[in-house]
N, CA, C and O atoms as a DFTB+ gen file, in Angstrom:
328 C
 N C O
     1  1      11.751     -12.891       4.147
     2  2      11.292     -11.583       4.542
     3  2      10.099     -11.749       5.471
     4  3       9.174     -12.501       5.166
     5  1      10.116     -11.061       6.585
     6  2       9.016     -11.096       7.528
     7  2       8.125      -9.886       7.300
     8  3       8.619      -8.810       6.963
     9  1       6.821     -10.046       7.479
    10  2       5.927      -8.893       7.328
    11  2       6.270      -7.803       8.336
    12  3       6.599      -8.089       9.487
    13  1       6.189      -6.554       7.893
    14  2       6.434      -5.434       8.803
    15  2       5.248      -5.195       9.725
    16  3       5.411      -4.652      10.817
    17  1       4.057      -5.595       9.296
    18  2       2.867      -5.455      10.129
    19  2       2.497      -6.808      10.710
    20  3       2.355      -7.800       9.995
    21  1       2.346      -6.819      12.015
    22  2       1.948      -8.044      12.699
    23  2       0.625      -7.790      13.413
    24  3       0.280      -6.643      13.698
    25  1      -0.103      -8.842      13.698
    26  2      -1.359      -8.725      14.410
    27  2      -1.132      -8.000      15.733
    28  3      -0.262      -8.389      16.513
    29  1      -1.898      -6.962      15.985
    30  2      -1.767      -6.196      17.218
    31  2      -0.912      -4.948      17.099
    32  3      -0.875      -4.144      18.030
    33  1      -0.221      -4.762      15.979
    34  2       0.578      -3.553      15.774
    35  2      -0.307      -2.314      15.695
    36  3      -1.454      -2.375      15.252
    37  1       0.250      -1.198      16.131
    38  2      -0.367       0.102      15.919
    39  2       0.317       0.737      14.720
    40  3       1.532       0.621      14.557
    41  1      -0.459       1.404      13.888
    42  2       0.066       2.016      12.668
    43  2      -0.300       3.492      12.677
    44  3      -1.465       3.848      12.848
    45  1       0.698       4.347      12.491
    46  2       0.471       5.779      12.381
    47  2       0.498       6.142      10.905
    48  3       1.448       5.827      10.189
    49  1      -0.566       6.813      10.462
    50  2      -0.717       7.179       9.053
    51  2      -0.790       8.690       8.913
    52  3      -1.172       9.394       9.848
    53  1      -0.424       9.179       7.742
    54  2      -0.618      10.588       7.426
    55  2      -1.303      10.707       6.072
    56  3      -1.008       9.961       5.139
    57  1      -2.222      11.659       5.986
    58  2      -2.865      11.956       4.708
    59  2      -2.113      13.061       3.971
    60  3      -2.437      13.390       2.830
    61  1      -1.117      13.624       4.628
    62  2      -0.341      14.729       4.061
    63  2       0.998      14.196       3.551
    64  3       1.986      14.152       4.284
    65  1       1.008      13.798       2.295
    66  2       2.226      13.275       1.676
    67  2       2.177      13.601       0.192
    68  3       1.107      13.841      -0.367
    69  1       3.328      13.609      -0.428
    70  2       3.452      13.934      -1.846
    71  2       3.473      12.647      -2.656
    72  3       4.411      11.857      -2.551
    73  1       2.451      12.439      -3.454
    74  2       2.393      11.220      -4.269
    75  2       3.558      11.138      -5.258
    76  3       3.952      10.043      -5.660
    77  1       4.100      12.270      -5.643
    78  2       5.230      12.285      -6.576
    79  2       6.499      11.717      -5.943
    80  3       7.400      11.267      -6.651
    81  1       6.571      11.738      -4.614
    82  2       7.791      11.271      -3.936
    83  2       7.692       9.813      -3.475
    84  3       8.619       9.305      -2.844
    85  1       6.583       9.138      -3.781
    86  2       6.446       7.742      -3.366
    87  2       7.438       6.865      -4.108
    88  3       7.762       7.103      -5.271
    89  1       7.916       5.837      -3.401
    90  2       8.902       4.933      -4.005
    91  2       8.599       3.501      -3.588
    92  3       7.881       3.258      -2.618
    93  1       9.154       2.569      -4.329
    94  2       8.976       1.152      -4.016
    95  2       9.392       0.888      -2.575
    96  3      10.423       1.379      -2.115
    97  1       8.588       0.117      -1.876
    98  2       8.855      -0.197      -0.478
    99  2       8.020       0.611       0.491
   100  3       7.888       0.228       1.653
   101  1       7.443       1.736       0.038
   102  2       6.576       2.529       0.907
   103  2       5.323       1.729       1.236
   104  3       4.782       1.027       0.382
   105  1       4.867       1.841       2.479
   106  2       3.610       1.202       2.876
   107  2       2.515       2.257       2.845
   108  3       2.661       3.347       3.398
   109  1       1.407       1.907       2.181
   110  2       0.330       2.864       1.976
   111  2      -1.021       2.233       2.267
   112  3      -1.212       1.028       2.104
   113  1      -1.951       3.068       2.700
   114  2      -3.335       2.631       2.865
   115  2      -4.077       3.015       1.596
   116  3      -4.048       4.171       1.174
   117  1      -4.739       2.042       0.993
   118  2      -5.471       2.310      -0.237
   119  2      -6.899       1.814      -0.100
   120  3      -7.204       0.965       0.738
   121  1      -7.765       2.358      -0.938
   122  2      -9.159       1.932      -0.974
   123  2      -9.371       1.131      -2.245
   124  3      -9.393       1.673      -3.350
   125  1      -9.526      -0.175      -2.062
   126  2      -9.700      -1.086      -3.193
   127  2     -11.196      -1.288      -3.437
   128  3     -11.953      -1.443      -2.479
   129  1     -11.639      -1.290      -4.702
   130  2     -13.073      -1.430      -4.978
   131  2     -13.666      -2.765      -4.523
   132  3     -14.862      -2.840      -4.241
   133  1     -12.869      -3.792      -4.449
   134  2     -13.364      -5.115      -4.046
   135  2     -13.062      -5.444      -2.585
   136  3     -13.909      -6.001      -1.887
   137  1     -11.857      -5.101      -2.119
   138  2     -11.402      -5.507      -0.795
   139  2     -11.551      -4.426       0.272
   140  3     -11.325      -4.703       1.451
   141  1     -11.920      -3.218      -0.101
   142  2     -12.030      -2.128       0.867
   143  2     -10.660      -1.555       1.203
   144  3      -9.741      -1.581       0.384
   145  1     -10.539      -1.034       2.428
   146  2      -9.263      -0.444       2.841
   147  2      -8.230      -1.538       3.083
   148  3      -8.517      -2.568       3.694
   149  1      -7.016      -1.286       2.584
   150  2      -5.911      -2.230       2.721
   151  2      -4.629      -1.438       2.975
   152  3      -4.483      -0.318       2.487
   153  1      -3.711      -2.011       3.728
   154  2      -2.362      -1.459       3.847
   155  2      -1.449      -2.411       3.092
   156  3      -1.339      -3.588       3.435
   157  1      -0.793      -1.888       2.059
   158  2       0.041      -2.707       1.186
   159  2       1.348      -1.979       0.892
   160  3       1.483      -0.784       1.150
   161  1       2.302      -2.721       0.349
   162  2       3.616      -2.189       0.011
   163  2       3.667      -1.849      -1.472
   164  3       3.301      -2.663      -2.319
   165  1       4.122      -0.645      -1.773
   166  2       4.231      -0.204      -3.159
   167  2       5.358      -0.954      -3.865
   168  3       6.488      -1.008      -3.381
   169  1       5.027      -1.528      -5.014
   170  2       6.016      -2.217      -5.847
   171  2       6.572      -1.250      -6.878
   172  3       7.779      -1.221      -7.119
   173  1       5.699      -0.460      -7.486
   174  2       6.144       0.489      -8.496
   175  2       4.976       1.218      -9.128
   176  3       3.810       0.963      -8.825
   177  1       5.328       2.133     -10.016
   178  2       4.349       2.924     -10.758
   179  2       4.635       2.695     -12.233
   180  3       5.764       2.875     -12.689
   181  1       3.608       2.295     -12.978
   182  2       3.833       2.015     -14.398
   183  2       3.785       3.300     -15.229
   184  3       3.518       4.378     -14.697
   185  1       4.043       3.181     -16.525
   186  2       4.113       4.351     -17.410
   187  2       2.777       5.065     -17.545
   188  3       2.740       6.239     -17.914
   189  1       1.685       4.379     -17.254
   190  2       0.359       4.990     -17.304
   191  2      -0.010       5.723     -16.029
   192  3      -1.080       6.326     -15.948
   193  1       0.874       5.679     -15.022
   194  2       0.610       6.355     -13.755
   195  2      -0.154       5.503     -12.747
   196  3      -0.587       6.010     -11.712
   197  1      -0.323       4.215     -13.038
   198  2      -1.004       3.303     -12.124
   199  2      -0.008       2.762     -11.100
   200  3       1.153       2.505     -11.417
   201  1      -0.482       2.598      -9.880
   202  2       0.334       2.094      -8.780
   203  2       0.087       0.595      -8.616
   204  3      -1.044       0.125      -8.743
   205  1       1.155      -0.145      -8.334
   206  2       1.077      -1.592      -8.142
   207  2       1.564      -1.933      -6.740
   208  3       2.602      -1.440      -6.297
   209  1       0.811      -2.778      -6.047
   210  2       1.078      -3.105      -4.651
   211  2       1.174      -4.606      -4.437
   212  3       0.650      -5.405      -5.213
   213  1       1.859      -4.959      -3.360
   214  2       1.924      -6.356      -2.931
   215  2       1.735      -6.401      -1.423
   216  3       1.907      -5.405      -0.720
   217  1       1.378      -7.580      -0.952
   218  2       1.342      -7.827       0.477
   219  2       2.672      -8.408       0.915
   220  3       3.440      -8.906       0.092
   221  1       2.942      -8.344       2.200
   222  2       4.198      -8.883       2.720
   223  2       4.016     -10.255       3.352
   224  3       4.990     -10.882       3.768
   225  1       2.792     -10.716       3.426
   226  2       2.492     -12.003       4.028
   227  2       2.230     -13.018       2.926
   228  3       1.659     -12.674       1.891
   229  1       2.636     -14.252       3.136
   230  2       2.417     -15.305       2.133
   231  2       0.937     -15.498       1.814
   232  3       0.590     -15.878       0.696
   233  1       0.064     -15.240       2.784
   234  2      -1.377     -15.423       2.603
   235  2      -2.068     -14.154       2.108
   236  3      -3.295     -14.117       2.018
   237  1      -1.318     -13.142       1.794
   238  2      -1.874     -11.865       1.361
   239  2      -2.522     -11.976      -0.018
   240  3      -2.253     -12.907      -0.777
   241  1      -3.365     -11.021      -0.315
   242  2      -3.946     -10.904      -1.656
   243  2      -2.801     -10.675      -2.638
   244  3      -1.903      -9.880      -2.362
   245  1      -2.822     -11.354      -3.767
   246  2      -1.713     -11.265      -4.726
   247  2      -1.707      -9.928      -5.466
   248  3      -2.720      -9.231      -5.532
   249  1      -0.556      -9.592      -6.014
   250  2      -0.409      -8.367      -6.798
   251  2      -1.381      -8.368      -7.980
   252  3      -1.910      -7.319      -8.346
   253  1      -1.617      -9.529      -8.574
   254  2      -2.550      -9.624      -9.700
   255  2      -3.993      -9.422      -9.265
   256  3      -4.782      -8.820      -9.993
   257  1      -4.347      -9.925      -8.077
   258  2      -5.701      -9.728      -7.571
   259  2      -5.941      -8.284      -7.141
   260  3      -7.049      -7.765      -7.279
   261  1      -4.910      -7.644      -6.623
   262  2      -5.044      -6.225      -6.270
   263  2      -5.189      -5.410      -7.544
   264  3      -6.042      -4.527      -7.629
   265  1      -4.360      -5.705      -8.528
   266  2      -4.427      -5.003      -9.807
   267  2      -3.896      -3.584      -9.718
   268  3      -3.375      -3.179      -8.679
   269  1      -4.025      -2.821     -10.803
   270  2      -3.536      -1.448     -10.811
   271  2      -4.424      -0.546      -9.958
   272  3      -5.647      -0.686      -9.944
   273  1      -3.791       0.370      -9.254
   274  2      -4.491       1.291      -8.358
   275  2      -4.271       2.719      -8.851
   276  3      -3.139       3.129      -9.108
   277  1      -5.358       3.467      -8.979
   278  2      -5.280       4.871      -9.393
   279  2      -4.762       5.723      -8.235
   280  3      -4.969       5.373      -7.073
   281  1      -4.094       6.833      -8.537
   282  2      -3.569       7.695      -7.472
   283  2      -4.635       8.131      -6.463
   284  3      -4.340       8.265      -5.275
   285  1      -5.865       8.353      -6.921
   286  2      -6.943       8.802      -6.039
   287  2      -7.339       7.744      -5.008
   288  3      -7.950       8.066      -3.989
   289  1      -6.997       6.500      -5.268
   290  2      -7.333       5.413      -4.348
   291  2      -6.337       5.307      -3.195
   292  3      -6.595       4.593      -2.225
   293  1      -5.225       5.993      -3.284
   294  2      -4.233       5.985      -2.207
   295  2      -4.652       7.045      -1.204
   296  3      -4.702       8.231      -1.528
   297  1      -4.953       6.617       0.010
   298  2      -5.543       7.505       1.006
   299  2      -4.550       8.046       2.022
   300  3      -4.691       9.183       2.471
   301  1      -3.544       7.252       2.395
   302  2      -2.578       7.723       3.385
   303  2      -1.307       6.881       3.325
   304  3      -1.264       5.815       2.712
   305  1      -0.281       7.399       3.983
   306  2       1.031       6.750       4.001
   307  2       1.370       6.337       5.428
   308  3       1.161       7.100       6.370
   309  1       1.890       5.135       5.577
   310  2       2.337       4.655       6.888
   311  2       3.644       5.366       7.227
   312  3       4.595       5.355       6.446
   313  1       3.671       5.988       8.416
   314  2       4.897       6.681       8.822
   315  2       5.535       6.060      10.067
   316  3       6.683       6.359      10.396
   317  1       4.779       5.188      10.763
   318  2       5.340       4.558      11.960
   319  2       4.537       3.309      12.290
   320  3       3.312       3.304      12.178
   321  1       5.225       2.255      12.695
   322  2       4.591       1.003      13.118
   323  2       5.212       0.591      14.448
   324  3       6.435       0.578      14.587
   325  1       4.368       0.252      15.428
   326  2       4.897      -0.262      16.704
   327  2       3.974      -1.323      17.263
   328  3       4.243      -1.877      18.328
């Protein structure tokens, strides 16, 4: 699998999206308490309502290092990459 985001890409984001309609594979911008703003791929939502993310690059921050993300930490959704 190749990363969808490459160095130099432009990313179009929207803050107007329904968190209830998010699904695995969606790319989202989140605010992480340790790493700051990140664009990551949604893996899933657990029974407690926490969101889990992964990077698409081998050198990316791991899912365990990112940890669970609260809905309020999700700031926008990627709608276009070029």
